N, C-alpha and C positions, 0 to 999 in steps of 0.2 A: 503493499500500499504505500500511496506517496504520503510522506510525513509533513514535507517543506521544500518549497521551491525557494532557492537562496536568491535574493537579488544581486549579492556581490559573491561570484563563486570563490571557492577556495582553489588554489593550485596543487595538482597532485605532487607529493614530495618525491615521486620515483626520481633516483640518482643517475639512472642510465639513460644518457640521451637517445640510445638506439631503441628505447622501449617504445612502445604505441602509446603508452600512457604518460610519457614524459610530459610535464607541464599541463596535464588536461585539466580545463576548467570543470571542477565538481559543483553543479549548481541545483543538484537534485538528491533529495534525502529519503531514501526508501525504506520502509520497515518491513521485517519479517518476524515472524513467531517461531521459535525452534520447534520442531515437532520430534525430535530424539534427543536421547543422553539425557545427562543430569541436569541441563539448562531447559529441559522441556518446558515450554509454556512461556519463556522470556522473550521478550521483544527486543530485536537487535536491529540497529540502523547501519546503512552503509551511504556513502557518498558516491554518486555517477554524475557523467557527463550526460545532461538531458537531451544531447543530439544523437545519442545513443539509441534512443526509445521512440515510439511513435504511438499515439493515441489509438484507442481500441474501442469501439462500442459495439454492441450486439444487436444485431437488427432482429426485430420480433416480426 
């Protein structure tokens, strides 16, 4: 689920300039609920570049 869309993106801290994620602007915070292991049921968040996603709507 989308938790937040950041107005000012964070820059990925990847040190390797050859990485595809080098200095990628992370402007989307997504949340997941772990479904396995000792952390089951916990909400965790990850930062992503919103350009890697597209909107999806279900047509009825």
